[in-house]
All heavy atoms as an XYZ file, in Angstrom:
878
protein
N     -74.381     66.790    -47.186
C     -74.044     67.786    -46.186
C     -72.859     68.602    -46.724
O     -71.855     68.062    -47.143
C     -73.673     67.098    -44.872
C     -73.358     68.078    -43.781
S     -72.873     67.323    -42.194
C     -74.085     66.079    -41.922
N     -72.996     69.894    -46.664
C     -71.952     70.770    -47.188
C     -70.816     70.945    -46.180
O     -70.971     70.651    -44.990
C     -72.529     72.157    -47.530
O     -72.901     72.799    -46.318
C     -73.715     72.065    -48.474
N     -69.704     71.442    -46.685
C     -68.573     71.731    -45.793
C     -68.955     72.765    -44.746
O     -68.517     72.681    -43.599
C     -67.369     72.220    -46.596
C     -66.649     71.081    -47.295
O     -66.800     69.926    -46.926
N     -65.875     71.415    -48.308
N     -69.754     73.745    -45.149
C     -70.164     74.795    -44.211
C     -70.959     74.201    -43.055
O     -70.751     74.567    -41.893
C     -70.976     75.862    -44.935
N     -71.848     73.285    -43.364
C     -72.658     72.643    -42.327
C     -71.766     71.835    -41.395
O     -71.894     71.910    -40.169
C     -73.761     71.752    -42.950
C     -74.446     70.908    -41.890
C     -74.768     72.604    -43.701
N     -70.830     71.082    -41.984
C     -69.909     70.284    -41.158
C     -69.087     71.195    -40.235
O     -68.898     70.886    -39.061
C     -68.984     69.450    -42.038
C     -69.599     68.119    -42.460
C     -68.553     67.203    -43.062
N     -68.109     67.681    -44.369
C     -68.692     67.394    -45.528
N     -69.748     66.613    -45.539
N     -68.226     67.861    -46.666
N     -68.608     72.302    -40.770
C     -67.815     73.236    -39.959
C     -68.637     73.812    -38.815
O     -68.140     73.940    -37.684
C     -67.264     74.355    -40.838
C     -66.158     73.918    -41.758
C     -65.680     75.017    -42.694
O     -65.976     76.207    -42.418
O     -65.010     74.699    -43.677
N     -69.872     74.138    -39.097
C     -70.749     74.676    -38.050
C     -71.012     73.612    -36.988
O     -70.970     73.896    -35.782
C     -72.070     75.212    -38.647
C     -71.787     76.450    -39.506
C     -73.080     75.518    -37.545
C     -72.977     76.910    -40.334
N     -71.237     72.382    -37.427
C     -71.488     71.306    -36.464
C     -70.262     71.031    -35.593
O     -70.396     70.795    -34.391
C     -71.932     70.034    -37.196
C     -73.321     70.160    -37.772
C     -73.718     68.975    -38.631
O     -72.874     68.288    -39.199
N     -75.027     68.740    -38.728
N     -69.081     71.076    -36.193
C     -67.846     70.901    -35.422
C     -67.699     72.051    -34.424
O     -67.337     71.837    -33.257
C     -66.616     70.807    -36.358
C     -65.324     70.950    -35.571
C     -66.634     69.503    -37.136
N     -68.001     73.253    -34.857
C     -67.931     74.417    -33.978
C     -68.887     74.267    -32.795
O     -68.532     74.582    -31.652
C     -68.258     75.683    -34.769
O     -68.315     76.797    -33.932
N     -70.073     73.783    -33.054
C     -71.053     73.559    -31.986
C     -70.531     72.518    -31.001
O     -70.616     72.710    -29.779
C     -72.424     73.136    -32.563
C     -73.083     74.310    -33.283
C     -73.333     72.583    -31.473
C     -74.331     73.938    -34.068
N     -69.957     71.435    -31.514
C     -69.447     70.383    -30.629
C     -68.298     70.907    -29.771
O     -68.240     70.624    -28.569
C     -69.003     69.164    -31.437
C     -68.574     68.006    -30.574
C     -69.626     67.552    -29.571
O     -70.835     67.580    -29.884
O     -69.241     67.183    -28.443
N     -67.402     71.679    -30.344
C     -66.299     72.255    -29.573
C     -66.826     73.211    -28.503
O     -66.331     73.227    -27.370
C     -65.321     72.972    -30.503
C     -64.522     72.023    -31.376
C     -63.698     72.736    -32.434
O     -63.863     73.964    -32.633
O     -62.884     72.050    -33.090
N     -67.824     73.995    -28.857
C     -68.412     74.924    -27.892
C     -69.089     74.161    -26.758
O     -68.988     74.557    -25.585
C     -69.399     75.853    -28.585
N     -69.736     73.059    -27.089
C     -70.383     72.249    -26.048
C     -69.345     71.664    -25.093
O     -69.591     71.557    -23.887
C     -71.209     71.136    -26.679
C     -72.500     71.633    -27.282
C     -73.333     70.518    -27.852
N     -74.593     71.042    -28.367
C     -75.258     70.514    -29.362
N     -74.820     69.421    -29.976
N     -76.402     71.054    -29.769
N     -68.184     71.274    -25.615
C     -67.112     70.763    -24.762
C     -66.623     71.852    -23.805
O     -66.329     71.574    -22.637
C     -65.959     70.235    -25.616
C     -66.307     68.957    -26.348
C     -65.233     68.522    -27.342
O     -64.123     69.101    -27.336
O     -65.520     67.607    -28.126
N     -66.541     73.081    -24.291
C     -66.132     74.204    -23.441
C     -67.155     74.432    -22.332
O     -66.788     74.634    -21.172
C     -65.954     75.479    -24.293
O     -64.933     75.242    -25.266
C     -65.584     76.676    -23.437
N     -68.421     74.391    -22.689
C     -69.483     74.553    -21.692
C     -69.433     73.411    -20.678
O     -69.569     73.639    -19.467
C     -70.869     74.636    -22.377
C     -71.992     74.573    -21.351
C     -70.967     75.900    -23.225
N     -69.197     72.198    -21.149
C     -69.123     71.040    -20.247
C     -67.958     71.173    -19.272
O     -68.078     70.802    -18.097
C     -68.997     69.749    -21.052
N     -66.846     71.717    -19.735
C     -65.700     71.926    -18.854
C     -66.052     72.919    -17.747
O     -65.736     72.702    -16.569
C     -64.507     72.422    -19.667
C     -63.161     72.468    -18.980
C     -62.745     71.090    -18.468
C     -62.114     73.010    -19.935
N     -66.738     73.985    -18.116
C     -67.166     74.952    -17.104
C     -68.211     74.345    -16.167
O     -68.195     74.629    -14.964
C     -67.721     76.215    -17.759
C     -68.044     77.266    -16.729
O     -67.171     77.762    -16.036
N     -69.318     77.599    -16.598
N     -69.082     73.521    -16.699
C     -70.064     72.842    -15.844
C     -69.352     71.983    -14.800
O     -69.770     71.933    -13.635
C     -71.009     71.977    -16.675
C     -71.964     72.789    -17.531
O     -72.102     74.015    -17.312
O     -72.567     72.189    -18.452
N     -68.265     71.314    -15.217
C     -67.487     70.506    -14.273
C     -66.876     71.393    -13.192
O     -66.879     71.033    -12.010
C     -66.398     69.738    -15.018
N     -66.379     72.548    -13.590
C     -65.830     73.488    -12.607
C     -66.911     73.947    -11.643
O     -66.671     74.040    -10.429
C     -65.193     74.692    -13.309
C     -64.624     75.769    -12.394
C     -63.541     75.213    -11.482
C     -64.099     76.936    -13.217
N     -68.094     74.216    -12.148
C     -69.193     74.643    -11.269
C     -69.568     73.538    -10.286
O     -69.863     73.821     -9.122
C     -70.409     75.069    -12.099
C     -70.186     76.353    -12.874
C     -69.759     77.518    -11.985
O     -70.332     77.697    -10.898
O     -68.824     78.239    -12.387
N     -69.529     72.278    -10.747
C     -69.808     71.175     -9.825
C     -68.723     71.101     -8.743
O     -69.018     70.867     -7.572
C     -69.914     69.843    -10.578
C     -71.207     69.693    -11.360
C     -71.401     68.279    -11.895
N     -70.319     67.811    -12.741
C     -70.186     68.072    -14.046
N     -71.089     68.812    -14.670
N     -69.174     67.563    -14.728
N     -67.475     71.317     -9.161
C     -66.394     71.338     -8.168
C     -66.628     72.437     -7.142
O     -66.410     72.230     -5.945
C     -65.041     71.554     -8.854
C     -64.435     70.355     -9.549
C     -63.192     70.769    -10.321
C     -64.105     69.251     -8.552
N     -67.054     73.595     -7.610
C     -67.297     74.716     -6.694
C     -68.388     74.407     -5.677
O     -68.431     75.026     -4.620
C     -67.652     75.984     -7.474
C     -66.433     76.659     -8.047
O     -65.393     76.700     -7.415
N     -66.560     77.197     -9.241
N     -69.254     73.477     -5.988
C     -70.318     73.088     -5.056
C     -69.851     72.030     -4.061
O     -70.521     71.758     -3.074
C     -71.531     72.565     -5.834
C     -72.143     73.585     -6.774
C     -72.533     74.870     -6.079
O     -73.147     74.851     -5.021
N     -72.157     75.995     -6.657
N     -68.684     71.439     -4.332
C     -68.154     70.378     -3.488
C     -67.458     70.982     -2.270
O     -66.546     71.802     -2.411
C     -67.169     69.533     -4.319
C     -66.581     68.404     -3.530
O     -65.735     68.628     -2.679
N     -67.021     67.195     -3.823
N     -67.871     70.564     -1.096
C     -67.331     71.139      0.151
C     -65.827     70.905      0.278
O     -65.097     71.788      0.738
C     -68.058     70.560      1.355
N     -65.354     69.739     -0.128
C     -63.919     69.462     -0.031
C     -63.121     70.344     -0.985
O     -62.053     70.848     -0.624
C     -63.622     67.988     -0.332
C     -64.127     67.068      0.768
O     -64.249     67.524      1.923
O     -64.406     65.890      0.465
N     -63.618     70.545     -2.190
C     -62.943     71.430     -3.152
C     -62.895     72.853     -2.607
O     -61.859     73.517     -2.667
C     -63.669     71.395     -4.503
C     -63.043     72.277     -5.539
C     -61.950     71.857     -6.277
C     -63.549     73.550     -5.785
C     -61.367     72.674     -7.234
C     -62.978     74.378     -6.744
C     -61.885     73.928     -7.472
N     -64.025     73.314     -2.091
C     -64.055     74.661     -1.513
C     -63.047     74.792     -0.378
O     -62.338     75.791     -0.278
C     -65.470     75.010     -1.040
C     -66.431     75.310     -2.175
C     -67.709     75.980     -1.704
N     -68.315     75.389     -0.531
C     -69.255     74.451     -0.547
N     -69.708     73.992     -1.691
N     -69.755     73.989      0.564
N     -62.988     73.765      0.471
C     -62.083     73.813      1.616
C     -60.619     73.786      1.170
O     -59.817     74.608      1.628
C     -62.368     72.636      2.553
C     -61.505     72.617      3.792
C     -61.889     71.460      4.701
C     -61.049     71.482      5.959
N     -61.424     70.418      6.880
N     -60.257     72.860      0.300
C     -58.856     72.665     -0.077
C     -58.373     73.720     -1.070
O     -57.289     74.291     -0.894
C     -58.644     71.248     -0.670
C     -57.252     71.094     -1.254
C     -58.904     70.192      0.397
N     -59.153     74.001     -2.104
C     -58.690     74.901     -3.170
C     -59.111     76.347     -2.909
O     -58.271     77.246     -2.860
C     -59.193     74.431     -4.544
C     -58.683     73.022     -4.866
C     -58.788     75.429     -5.642
C     -57.175     72.889     -4.938
N     -60.403     76.577     -2.770
C     -60.881     77.952     -2.663
C     -60.469     78.622     -1.353
O     -60.078     79.793     -1.355
C     -62.396     77.997     -2.844
C     -62.933     77.432     -4.169
C     -64.442     77.565     -4.230
C     -62.269     78.076     -5.361
N     -60.548     77.888     -0.260
C     -60.217     78.494      1.034
C     -58.728     78.354      1.363
O     -58.047     79.353      1.593
C     -61.057     77.883      2.150
C     -62.531     78.233      2.022
O     -62.849     79.250      1.389
O     -63.363     77.468      2.560
N     -58.221     77.125      1.375
C     -56.840     76.936      1.796
C     -55.845     77.440      0.753
O     -54.981     78.252      1.069
C     -56.561     75.461      2.108
C     -55.150     75.259      2.625
O     -54.821     75.844      3.673
O     -54.364     74.557      1.952
N     -55.967     76.976     -0.485
C     -54.958     77.329     -1.492
C     -55.065     78.785     -1.930
O     -54.082     79.521     -1.904
C     -55.073     76.389     -2.699
C     -53.981     76.570     -3.725
C     -52.648     76.302     -3.412
C     -54.269     77.002     -5.011
C     -51.647     76.463     -4.345
C     -53.273     77.163     -5.952
C     -51.958     76.887     -5.618
O     -50.971     77.056     -6.555
N     -56.263     79.202     -2.343
C     -56.417     80.565     -2.862
C     -56.324     81.635     -1.773
O     -55.892     82.748     -2.048
C     -57.754     80.725     -3.593
C     -57.793     80.112     -4.966
C     -59.002     79.856     -5.577
C     -56.646     79.802     -5.663
C     -59.070     79.308     -6.846
C     -56.683     79.252     -6.923
C     -57.904     79.001     -7.523
N     -56.722     81.333     -0.569
C     -56.737     82.359      0.482
C     -55.621     82.144      1.499
O     -54.686     82.946      1.574
C     -58.100     82.384      1.177
C     -59.228     82.836      0.279
C     -60.556     82.778      0.990
C     -61.698     83.114      0.024
N     -62.995     82.841      0.618
N     -55.724     81.080      2.279
C     -54.788     80.879      3.384
C     -53.346     80.725      2.903
O     -52.433     81.314      3.479
C     -55.194     79.662      4.222
C     -56.573     79.825      4.849
O     -57.035     80.981      4.989
O     -57.197     78.797      5.193
N     -53.142     79.936      1.872
C     -51.790     79.744      1.364
C     -51.243     81.032      0.755
O     -50.063     81.346      0.921
C     -51.755     78.610      0.333
C     -50.347     78.189      0.001
O     -49.516     77.981      0.879
N     -50.058     78.061     -1.281
N     -52.093     81.786      0.091
C     -51.647     83.067     -0.473
C     -51.197     84.016      0.640
O     -50.148     84.659      0.533
C     -52.762     83.694     -1.299
N     -51.953     84.075      1.705
C     -51.582     84.934      2.841
C     -50.269     84.452      3.457
O     -49.364     85.254      3.734
C     -52.710     84.950      3.906
C     -53.923     85.689      3.356
C     -52.225     85.565      5.209
C     -55.188     85.511      4.187
N     -50.154     83.158      3.638
C     -48.926     82.596      4.214
C     -47.710     82.948      3.352
O     -46.657     83.348      3.860
C     -49.054     81.077      4.343
C     -47.851     80.415      5.010
C     -47.948     78.886      4.977
N     -47.886     78.341      3.626
C     -46.767     78.210      2.900
N     -45.607     78.587      3.394
N     -46.802     77.691      1.696
N     -47.862     82.840      2.044
C     -46.743     83.139      1.143
C     -46.353     84.616      1.193
O     -45.163     84.955      1.179
C     -47.084     82.717     -0.284
C     -47.102     81.209     -0.530
C     -47.764     80.895     -1.871
C     -45.708     80.621     -0.454
N     -47.343     85.489      1.241
C     -47.044     86.926      1.319
C     -46.324     87.238      2.629
O     -45.347     87.994      2.645
C     -48.338     87.762      1.161
C     -48.078     89.220      1.501
C     -48.881     87.622     -0.259
N     -46.785     86.643      3.716
C     -46.116     86.841      5.003
C     -44.705     86.262      4.975
O     -43.756     86.878      5.474
C     -46.936     86.218      6.126
C     -48.221     86.968      6.405
C     -49.127     86.262      7.398
O     -48.853     85.093      7.758
O     -50.128     86.882      7.814
N     -44.550     85.099      4.374
C     -43.237     84.466      4.274
C     -42.280     85.313      3.446
O     -41.093     85.413      3.758
C     -43.369     83.067      3.663
C     -42.090     82.249      3.520
C     -41.429     82.031      4.885
C     -42.404     80.916      2.846
N     -42.787     85.960      2.409
C     -41.956     86.805      1.551
C     -41.290     87.921      2.347
O     -40.162     88.318      2.055
C     -42.797     87.385      0.416
C     -41.986     88.159     -0.598
C     -42.763     88.331     -1.859
C     -42.034     89.130     -2.898
N     -40.604     89.203     -2.841
N     -41.958     88.400      3.370
C     -41.415     89.492      4.189
C     -40.567     89.000      5.359
O     -39.914     89.805      6.022
C     -42.556     90.357      4.713
N     -40.576     87.709      5.615
C     -39.850     87.169      6.768
C     -38.340     87.320      6.578
O     -37.817     87.035      5.492
C     -40.211     85.698      6.965
N     -37.633     87.743      7.614
C     -36.176     87.928      7.515
C     -35.433     86.662      7.097
O     -34.473     86.723      6.330
C     -35.769     88.352      8.928
C     -37.011     88.906      9.538
C     -38.151     88.157      8.924
N     -35.894     85.510      7.556
C     -35.207     84.259      7.237
C     -35.486     83.778      5.811
O     -34.903     82.799      5.363
C     -35.562     83.153      8.246
C     -36.987     82.666      8.177
C     -37.970     83.483      9.001
O     -37.716     84.627      9.339
N     -39.103     82.893      9.314
N     -36.354     84.475      5.065
C     -36.707     84.061      3.711
C     -36.238     85.066      2.667
O     -36.828     85.171      1.601
C     -38.224     83.861      3.611
N     -35.166     85.790      2.964
C     -34.721     86.846      2.055
C     -33.689     86.401      1.027
O     -33.331     87.177      0.137
C     -34.185     88.035      2.852
C     -35.250     88.724      3.688
C     -36.470     89.129      2.868
O     -36.338     89.830      1.881
N     -37.638     88.659      3.275
N     -33.249     85.167      1.094
C     -32.307     84.672      0.091
C     -32.960     84.726     -1.285
O     -34.174     84.517     -1.435
C     -31.875     83.252      0.424
N     -32.171     84.996     -2.290
C     -32.695     85.188     -3.651
C     -33.497     83.985     -4.140
O     -34.591     84.143     -4.683
C     -31.526     85.463     -4.604
C     -31.966     85.807     -6.012
C     -30.798     86.178     -6.901
O     -29.798     86.712     -6.401
O     -30.911     85.923     -8.109
N     -32.983     82.780     -3.934
C     -33.686     81.588     -4.409
C     -34.987     81.363     -3.629
O     -35.996     80.970     -4.195
C     -32.785     80.352     -4.312
C     -33.392     79.114     -4.939
C     -33.740     79.296     -6.410
O     -32.943     79.810     -7.181
N     -34.934     78.892     -6.798
N     -34.963     81.631     -2.345
C     -36.180     81.490     -1.527
C     -37.234     82.479     -2.012
O     -38.403     82.127     -2.181
C     -35.868     81.685     -0.030
C     -37.149     81.699      0.793
C     -34.922     80.597      0.465
N     -36.840     83.726     -2.265
C     -37.768     84.739     -2.772
C     -38.333     84.318     -4.129
O     -39.532     84.473     -4.388
C     -37.077     86.099     -2.873
C     -36.819     86.768     -1.540
C     -38.096     87.253     -0.888
O     -38.862     88.004     -1.483
N     -38.327     86.833      0.347
N     -37.477     83.768     -4.974
C     -37.927     83.310     -6.301
C     -38.947     82.178     -6.166
O     -39.956     82.152     -6.883
C     -36.734     82.864     -7.140
N     -38.697     81.262     -5.239
C     -39.643     80.158     -5.011
C     -40.974     80.665     -4.479
O     -42.042     80.180     -4.882
C     -39.039     79.137     -4.042
C     -37.904     78.353     -4.653
O     -37.727     78.314     -5.869
N     -37.095     77.741     -3.794
N     -40.925     81.628     -3.590
C     -42.158     82.201     -3.048
C     -42.954     82.876     -4.171
O     -44.168     82.671     -4.291
C     -41.857     83.199     -1.916
C     -41.264     82.462     -0.708
C     -43.110     83.972     -1.515
C     -40.673     83.382      0.350
N     -42.281     83.647     -4.990
C     -42.971     84.326     -6.093
C     -43.542     83.317     -7.090
O     -44.647     83.505     -7.600
C     -42.025     85.295     -6.812
C     -41.753     86.556     -6.024
S     -43.263     87.412     -5.464
C     -44.043     87.787     -7.026
N     -42.818     82.234     -7.340
C     -43.324     81.180     -8.219
C     -44.624     80.604     -7.655
O     -45.606     80.410     -8.377
C     -42.273     80.081     -8.373
C     -42.713     78.945     -9.293
C     -41.953     77.660     -9.059
N     -42.212     77.215     -7.686
C     -41.305     76.658     -6.900
N     -40.072     76.487     -7.310
N     -41.625     76.276     -5.680
N     -44.637     80.370     -6.347
C     -45.829     79.813     -5.710
C     -46.994     80.803     -5.730
O     -48.149     80.417     -5.943
C     -45.517     79.381     -4.282
C     -44.582     78.179     -4.224
O     -44.333     77.544     -5.276
O     -44.093     77.875     -3.113
N     -46.709     82.073     -5.523
C     -47.746     83.102     -5.600
C     -48.294     83.184     -7.022
O     -49.511     83.251     -7.236
C     -47.205     84.469     -5.116
C     -46.954     84.440     -3.610
C     -48.176     85.598     -5.487
C     -46.206     85.655     -3.071
N     -47.397     83.153     -7.999
C     -47.814     83.190     -9.403
C     -48.676     81.981     -9.760
O     -49.628     82.097    -10.536
C     -46.598     83.249    -10.330
C     -45.889     84.589    -10.288
O     -46.475     85.582     -9.798
O     -44.723     84.643    -10.753
N     -48.351     80.825     -9.186
C     -49.128     79.614     -9.460
C     -50.566     79.761     -8.971
O     -51.511     79.342     -9.651
C     -48.466     78.400     -8.799
N     -50.731     80.368     -7.816
C     -52.081     80.613     -7.291
C     -52.845     81.509     -8.262
O     -53.988     81.223     -8.634
C     -52.022     81.243     -5.884
C     -51.453     80.244     -4.880
C     -53.412     81.710     -5.440
C     -51.087     80.850     -3.535
N     -52.207     82.586     -8.684
C     -52.846     83.506     -9.621
C     -53.160     82.848    -10.949
O     -54.218     83.091    -11.539
N     -52.267     81.998    -11.422
C     -52.481     81.324    -12.705
C     -53.682     80.381    -12.642
O     -54.496     80.331    -13.577
C     -51.225     80.565    -13.125
N     -53.803     79.634    -11.560
C     -54.942     78.721    -11.436
C     -56.250     79.505    -11.320
O     -57.248     79.165    -11.958
C     -54.769     77.793    -10.234
C     -55.870     76.747    -10.047
C     -56.022     75.864    -11.285
C     -55.589     75.903     -8.807
N     -56.232     80.552    -10.531
C     -57.430     81.397    -10.381
C     -57.817     81.985    -11.737
O     -58.993     81.989    -12.110
C     -57.141     82.498     -9.358
C     -58.287     83.412     -9.087
C     -59.132     82.881     -7.981
C     -60.093     83.966     -7.540
N     -61.292     83.386     -6.988
N     -56.833     82.460    -12.491
C     -57.095     83.017    -13.814
C     -57.633     81.954    -14.761
O     -58.518     82.223    -15.568
C     -55.824     83.651    -14.389
C     -56.020     84.295    -15.738
C     -57.054     85.420    -15.706
O     -57.231     86.097    -14.710
N     -57.755     85.598    -16.814
N     -57.115     80.743    -14.660
C     -57.612     79.644    -15.495
C     -59.087     79.388    -15.212
O     -59.888     79.248    -16.144
C     -56.785     78.384    -15.238
C     -57.228     77.206    -16.024
N     -57.127     77.133    -17.393
C     -57.804     76.041    -15.627
C     -57.617     75.972    -17.810
N     -58.036     75.301    -16.757
N     -59.452     79.349    -13.952
C     -60.855     79.149    -13.594
C     -61.719     80.289    -14.142
O     -62.808     80.049    -14.680
C     -61.021     79.046    -12.079
C     -60.485     77.779    -11.469
C     -60.340     77.674    -10.095
C     -60.124     76.687    -12.247
C     -59.857     76.515     -9.512
C     -59.637     75.517    -11.672
C     -59.502     75.434    -10.296
N     -61.244     81.522    -14.008
C     -62.001     82.667    -14.525
C     -62.143     82.597    -16.041
O     -63.212     82.900    -16.588
C     -61.339     83.984    -14.113
C     -61.465     84.263    -12.639
O     -62.354     83.763    -11.961
N     -60.543     85.042    -12.113
N     -61.076     82.205    -16.729
C     -61.111     82.109    -18.184
C     -62.090     81.028    -18.637
O     -62.787     81.197    -19.637
C     -59.712     81.833    -18.737
C     -59.649     81.863    -20.252
S     -60.239     83.406    -20.991
C     -59.008     84.535    -20.432
N     -62.165     79.932    -17.896
C     -63.138     78.889    -18.236
C     -64.558     79.440    -18.205
O     -65.373     79.136    -19.086
C     -63.024     77.704    -17.269
C     -61.802     76.808    -17.415
C     -61.820     75.724    -16.332
C     -61.735     76.187    -18.794
N     -64.833     80.263    -17.216
C     -66.179     80.854    -17.110
C     -66.468     81.779    -18.292
O     -67.542     81.729    -18.884
C     -66.315     81.603    -15.793
C     -66.379     80.702    -14.598
C     -66.553     81.480    -13.294
N     -66.472     80.588    -12.168
C     -65.390     80.419    -11.418
N     -64.294     81.107    -11.660
N     -65.394     79.566    -10.410
N     -65.498     82.624    -18.630
C     -65.676     83.556    -19.749
C     -65.847     82.786    -21.057
O     -66.746     83.078    -21.856
C     -64.476     84.533    -19.831
C     -64.498     85.324    -21.130
C     -64.467     85.464    -18.632
N     -64.997     81.809    -21.264
C     -65.069     81.023    -22.501
C     -66.393     80.274    -22.602
O     -66.954     80.137    -23.693
C     -63.893     80.057    -22.578
C     -62.574     80.754    -22.837
S     -61.109     79.685    -22.714
C     -61.544     78.292    -23.721
N     -66.912     79.802    -21.484
C     -68.190     79.093    -21.490
C     -69.331     80.019    -21.881
O     -70.223     79.633    -22.645
C     -68.462     78.450    -20.135
N     -69.298     81.237    -21.373
C     -70.342     82.202    -21.745
C     -70.282     82.496    -23.246
O     -71.316     82.562    -23.916
C     -70.209     83.482    -20.931
C     -70.604     83.323    -19.485
C     -72.019     82.790    -19.308
O     -72.946     83.302    -19.972
O     -72.201     81.857    -18.514
N     -69.084     82.673    -23.767
C     -68.922     82.905    -25.198
C     -69.357     81.688    -26.002
O     -69.985     81.813    -27.053
C     -67.466     83.259    -25.528
C     -67.031     84.591    -24.963
C     -65.540     84.840    -25.091
O     -64.752     83.930    -25.364
N     -65.129     86.080    -24.889
N     -69.035     80.505    -25.500
C     -69.415     79.269    -26.193
C     -70.930     79.104    -26.235
O     -71.487     78.673    -27.256
C     -68.764     78.066    -25.512
N     -71.609     79.449    -25.147
C     -73.076     79.362    -25.133
C     -73.675     80.263    -26.208
O     -74.600     79.863    -26.928
C     -73.624     79.739    -23.758
C     -73.350     78.706    -22.692
C     -73.803     79.199    -21.323
C     -73.397     78.239    -20.231
N     -73.739     78.727    -18.890
N     -73.155     81.471    -26.332
C     -73.640     82.390    -27.360
C     -73.333     81.845    -28.750
O     -74.157     81.938    -29.668
C     -73.014     83.774    -27.179
N     -72.161     81.256    -28.908
C     -71.768     80.681    -30.193
C     -72.680     79.521    -30.583
O     -73.052     79.388    -31.759
C     -70.315     80.205    -30.121
O     -69.943     79.541    -31.297
N     -73.039     78.693    -29.615
C     -73.948     77.576    -29.885
C     -75.279     78.108    -30.379
O     -75.821     77.622    -31.390
C     -74.134     76.693    -28.634
C     -72.836     75.943    -28.319
C     -75.302     75.717    -28.821
C     -72.817     75.286    -26.945
N     -75.813     79.099    -29.699
C     -77.097     79.676    -30.111
C     -77.018     80.254    -31.517
O     -77.896     80.005    -32.346
C     -77.538     80.769    -29.126
C     -77.895     80.222    -27.753
O     -78.129     79.001    -27.634
O     -77.920     81.022    -26.802
N     -75.954     81.012    -31.799
C     -75.779     81.606    -33.124
C     -75.628     80.537    -34.201
O     -76.212     80.638    -35.284
C     -74.560     82.534    -33.164
C     -74.736     83.786    -32.322
O     -75.891     84.100    -31.936
O     -73.720     84.442    -32.028
N     -74.845     79.510    -33.898
C     -74.621     78.444    -34.873
C     -75.894     77.651    -35.138
O     -76.172     77.274    -36.287
C     -73.505     77.514    -34.383
O     -72.274     78.209    -34.321
N     -76.659     77.390    -34.100
C     -77.932     76.676    -34.280
C     -78.876     77.494    -35.154
O     -79.566     76.954    -36.019
C     -78.585     76.380    -32.919
C     -77.876     75.334    -32.108
C     -78.061     73.915    -32.661
O     -78.513     73.689    -33.765
N     -77.673     72.951    -31.864
N     -78.889     78.790    -34.910
C     -79.735     79.674    -35.705
C     -79.296     79.653    -37.169
O     -80.127     79.606    -38.078
C     -79.684     81.091    -35.152
C     -80.661     82.039    -35.829
C     -80.684     83.398    -35.159
O     -80.513     83.479    -33.937
O     -80.880     84.372    -35.908
N     -77.986     79.669    -37.390
C     -77.471     79.617    -38.760
C     -77.867     78.302    -39.431
O     -78.284     78.294    -40.601
C     -75.939     79.755    -38.749
O     -75.591     81.024    -38.190
C     -75.359     79.653    -40.156
N     -77.746     77.196    -38.716
C     -78.163     75.894    -39.278
C     -79.653     75.892    -39.609
O     -80.057     75.372    -40.652
C     -77.821     74.752    -38.318
C     -76.352     74.373    -38.186
C     -76.193     73.277    -37.131
C     -75.790     73.909    -39.527
N     -80.448     76.465    -38.727
C     -81.898     76.530    -38.979
C     -82.181     77.377    -40.220
O     -83.023     76.996    -41.055
C     -82.635     77.107    -37.765
C     -82.626     76.179    -36.576
O     -82.390     74.972    -36.711
N     -82.843     76.719    -35.398
N     -81.495     78.500    -40.350
C     -81.672     79.360    -41.533
C     -81.258     78.625    -42.802
O     -81.928     78.723    -43.839
C     -80.868     80.650    -41.395
C     -81.403     81.574    -40.300
O     -82.554     81.354    -39.840
O     -80.650     82.502    -39.909
N     -80.165     77.892    -42.723
C     -79.691     77.139    -43.879
C     -80.695     76.043    -44.264
O     -80.938     75.805    -45.454
C     -78.316     76.516    -43.598
C     -77.203     77.543    -43.493
S     -75.629     76.836    -42.970
C     -75.101     76.078    -44.524
N     -81.275     75.405    -43.266
C     -82.261     74.347    -43.531
C     -83.502     74.929    -44.186
O     -84.037     74.365    -45.148
C     -82.628     73.630    -42.228
N     -83.944     76.070    -43.683
C     -85.113     76.725    -44.271
C     -84.861     77.158    -45.702
O     -85.764     77.182    -46.536
C     -85.534     77.916    -43.410
C     -86.145     77.528    -42.084
C     -86.454     78.726    -41.198
O     -86.329     79.867    -41.651
O     -86.804     78.491    -40.024
N     -83.607     77.541    -45.992
C     -83.255     77.994    -47.333
C     -82.908     76.828    -48.253
O     -82.585     77.034    -49.428
C     -82.078     78.968    -47.267
N     -82.967     75.599    -47.730
C     -82.670     74.425    -48.520
C     -81.193     74.246    -48.820
O     -80.820     73.595    -49.776
N     -80.347     74.793    -47.977
C     -78.901     74.722    -48.193
C     -78.251     73.538    -47.492
O     -77.042     73.411    -47.510
C     -78.241     76.020    -47.715
C     -78.711     77.247    -48.460
C     -78.124     78.534    -47.899
O     -77.135     78.464    -47.133
O     -78.668     79.594    -48.205
N     -79.048     72.675    -46.914
C     -78.461     71.533    -46.195
C     -78.670     70.257    -46.936
O     -79.506     69.972    -47.624
C     -79.049     71.433    -44.782
C     -78.598     72.561    -43.910
S     -79.231     72.477    -42.240
C     -78.384     71.083    -41.576
């Protein structure tokens, strides 16, 4: 087995792990408790509460405002992480197909 073949196989395995991670996220999205706690409460209700709290007169102290913004940023960061997993999984699926095709071409050419 050549180094090129090993590298392609490692690339395929890494891509499969990325797809599996996204598959796990998709299973979570189907879970009613996950939807309730994360998608509805954390991403929506908590975000609204934080925005309202940011404008509240009793929450205008600098440290309180900083904490609110940190919490808002955390919501955005988690949402972005979930979105990035989806994008990376789509790219990984394409990479797996391309790599498999390359391995097949190499096998046909007797390079394996």
